[in-house]
N, C-alpha and C positions, 0 to 999 in steps of 0.2 A: 688648765691652760689649753686653749685650742690646738688641735694637732692637724697636720696636713699629711696626706698620703701622696708621696711624690715618686717619680722615677726619672731616669736619664736615658735618652735614646737618640739615635740618628734617625730622623724621619726621612724615608725614601722620597726623593723628588719626582715630579712628573717627567716623562710618562711612565717610568718604572713603577711608581707607586699605583697607578691605574692597573698596570699589567698584574702586579702582585695581588691587588684587591680582587681582580678577575679570577686569579687562581684560587684565592681564599673562598670566593663564592662558589667556585666549581667543586671544591672539596668539602664544603659545608662548615666553614670556620664559624663557631658560635660567637666569636668576638668581633666579626666584621660589623662595622658601623659604630662600634664602641671604642675601638683602639685602631688608630691609623697605622698603615704599614710602616714598620720600623725595624731597626736593629737595636736590641736592648743593651745598654752598657750598665745601668744600675736597675735591678728589679725593684718592685714596689717597696718603699721603706717609709715608716712613719716618723715625722720629725715635729717638734714643737714649733708653732708659729713664730716664736721668737728667734728660732734658728734659721729662718729663711734668708735673712741677709747674708749669714755665713755660707749657706748653700749656694746662693747666687754668686758670691765672690769666689768660691771654689770652682764653680762651673766656668766663670769668665777666666780664671787663671789657668784652668786646664786647656781651655780653647786657645788662649793666647799663646801658649807654649807649643802648639801644634801648627802644622801646615795642611792645607787641603791635600787630599790624596784620593786615589781610585780603588774601589773594591770590586771583585767579581762575585756574582751570585750564581748559585746553582752548580750542579743539579740538586734536586731535592734529596734529603736524607731523613733518617728518623732516629729518635732516642730510644726506640724499643730495644730490648724488652723492659728497660727501666721506666720509660715514660712514653705514652702514646702521643708523641708530638711530631708532626710532619713540618719540616723546615727546609729553607734554602741555605746550603752550606756557603761558606766564604773561602774559596780556594785561593783567592788572590787578595792581598791586602790584609790578611788576618793579623800579621804582626803589628802593623800600624793600628789596627782596632784595639789589640791587647794594650798597646802603649797609651792610647787615648782613654781606655777604660780604667787603667791603673791610675791615670791622673785625676779622673773625677770620682773614683771610688774611694773617697775619704770622708771622714766625719764632717758634717752630719749625714752625708749621703753614702754611708757605708753600713753594711748589715751582714749578719751571718748567712752563708749560702748553703743550700742543701746539695747542690751539684757544682762542680768546677765550671768556670766561665768558658763558654764555647761561642765564638761569634756566629750568629745565625739570624735569619729572618723567618719568624714563625708563619707557617701557612695555615696550620690548624692544630688545635690542642684538645686532646680528649675524643677524637673521633674513633669510629669503629676500626679496629685493626685491619679488617679485610678491606675496607674502603682506603685506609692508608697505604696498604700494600699495592693496591690497584693504582693509586696516584703516583707512587714511586715509579711504576712502569710507564704510565701515560705521560709523565712530565720529565722523563729521563734526559731529554734533549734540551730542556729549558736553561737558558743562561742570560745574564745581563750584567753590564757594567754600570757602576753607580759612582758618581763623584761625591765624596764626603766633604762638605764645606762648612757644616755647623753641627752643633749638639743642642738638644733641646731638654729643657726641664718640663716635665709633664705633671699634671695633677689629676687625681681621680675625683670625679664629681658624682652628683646623683645619677642613679642608674648604672653606676660603674663605668661611665664614660670618661675617657682619658683625653684631655685637651692640653695643648702647649701653654705653659705658664711663662717661659722665658727662652730665648734663643741666644746663643753665643757662637759667633762665627770663628772658625779656626784661623788664627793669626789675624783676626779682624779688629784688633785694637791698635790704633795709630796714636803715637805720642807726638804732640806738637808743642811748641813753645819752649824747646830746650834752651837753656841759657837764662830763662826767665822762670815763670811758673809752669811746670809741665802740665799737659792736659791730655787725658786719654779720650779718644773718639772711637766708640764702638758702633759699627753699622749692623743693624739687625732688622728683621722683617716686622717687628712690632716692639713696643715698650715692655720691659720686664716690670715686675711689681713696684720696684723702687723708683723707676723712671715714671711709671703711671701715678704713683702717689705724689712725687714731686710736681708733676704737671697739674694735678688737682689742687695742691696747695698754692701754686703760682697763679693759676687762673682765679682761684678765690680771692687772692690778694688783688690781682688786676681788676676783677669785676668790682671789688669793693672800692677801689680808688677811682675807677672810671664810670661805673654805673650805679654806685651807691649802695651796693650789696651783692652777695653771691648770686650767680646765675647758673642754674642746673643744666646739665647736658644729659640728654638721654638718647640712647640708640635703640633701633628696633630692626628685626628681620621678619619679613612677612613671606611665608612660603605657600605656594599654591600646589596642591596635589590632586591627581585624578586617579582613582582606583589605587591609591597607595603610592603612586610614582610622582616624584617632583616634576612639575611642568612649568614652573615659574618662581621667581624670587624677587623681592624688592627689599632694599636696605636704605635706612634713612637715619638722620639725627635731628634733634630739635634743641635749640639753645637760644635763650633770650628773645623768644617770641618769633623765631624764624626756624622753619623746618626745611632741611635740604634732603632731596631724594638722590642718594649716591648712585644707586643702580636700579634698573628694572629690566629683568631678563625673562623671556618667554621661549619655551621650547619650540623650535622651528615647526614641528609637526602639528601644533596646536594653535599657531598664530591665526588671527582672524576669527577665533572662536570666543572672544570676550575675556580671556584670561588676563590680558594686560589691563583692560578697563577695571576688572575687579581688584587687581593688585593696586592700581592707582587710586581707586576709590577708597580702599582700605587704609592706604598711606594718608589720604587727605583726611579721612575721619580721625585717624590716630593723631594727626597733627592738630586738628581742631580741638580734640578732647584735651590737648595739653596747652591750649591757649595760643597756639601759633596764629599770628596775623598774616604772615607771608610765607609762601612756599617757594622753593627754588630748585632748579636742576640744570644740568648741562647736557646737551646732545649734539650730534653732528648736524651741521647746517645743511638744510635741503634733503635730508633723509626721510624715510618713512616715519621714523620715530618723531621728528619734529612735527610732522603733519598730525600724527596721533595726538600729541599733547595740545597742539593749538586747537584742534577740533573739540577739546574738552576744557577750553576756557583759559589756557595758558598763553601768555603774551611774552614778547621779546623784551628782555631787559639789557642785554649787551651782546656784542659780537666778539668772538675770540679767534682771531686769525691765527692759523698754524698752532692750534692749541694742542693737538695730539697727532703724532705721525704726519705732521705737515698739513693736517686737515683743518678747515674752519669749523668752529663750534659755535653754538649760540646758547646763551644763558637765558632760560625762561623763568617766569615767575607767575604765581597766581595768588591774589589776595583774598583772604577769608574774612568775611563779615562776622561780627559777633554772633555766636550761636549757630553759624552755618556748620554743616557737616558735608564731608565729601560724598560724591554720588557719581554713578556712571551715566554719562550723557548718552 
């Protein structure tokens, strides 16, 4: 039976996450880029795939029983001589972290531990002791406050990269419909595996009833790098012959150098290869981005007054003829 390698953590929110990643980069953390900045509650544990619903229920139950709280991070400390780990201590809020950890550390998300649980945020594991000691001195004045509002279930994937699989907000389940049929409403940043599976099943049924058969949905992220550094990204989806460009972002330092045009052309080609007949996107009306798209053959489809932050947006489209591929104008 397939097995999953999971862990439970509090993911640090911005801007503290960016600060901590900067510290990790400075001290040479080998896991930077594979593991987001976090405070571990349950270290890696292997469970059977069939146990995932039980694990998700436990995560939701633990989060529902807690309330948001604040922790203080820093200064750095180390587990030497037992373990060459540099970490940010949790001098404020540690008791609340222990309580939350005890709530989630239950089967199937429980395992034997080598060391007692100590709330901390790892900066580097396995670095040279001399470098570790230098970092303790250099970062002695670092401190930050972090609001803990959610716990995350993470999964290890190819390349030992850990990504969030599910989120549960502390105290974030509301029960409505008392006196009738109770209904729990959980507000999260994205669907958990059960919610995602439900959506796929429902869409298959809706597509079958309305369109005569299932309609596949596919997502893509197109990343532009220059000398190893990310300078642009585009994300899009395609479904039912229509591809939507959700975002196209280019680093300010390289704008005007053709990066955006290449990203757009890559999206158009990707959509054409999947049989999309119409492309769509939304952008602020009257801005440079609208001009950028219009000069590349995109035309107005609709006006969206006060669409975002009180600003007028425009929905643009581009129709693709059979066999056509995207290209840079």
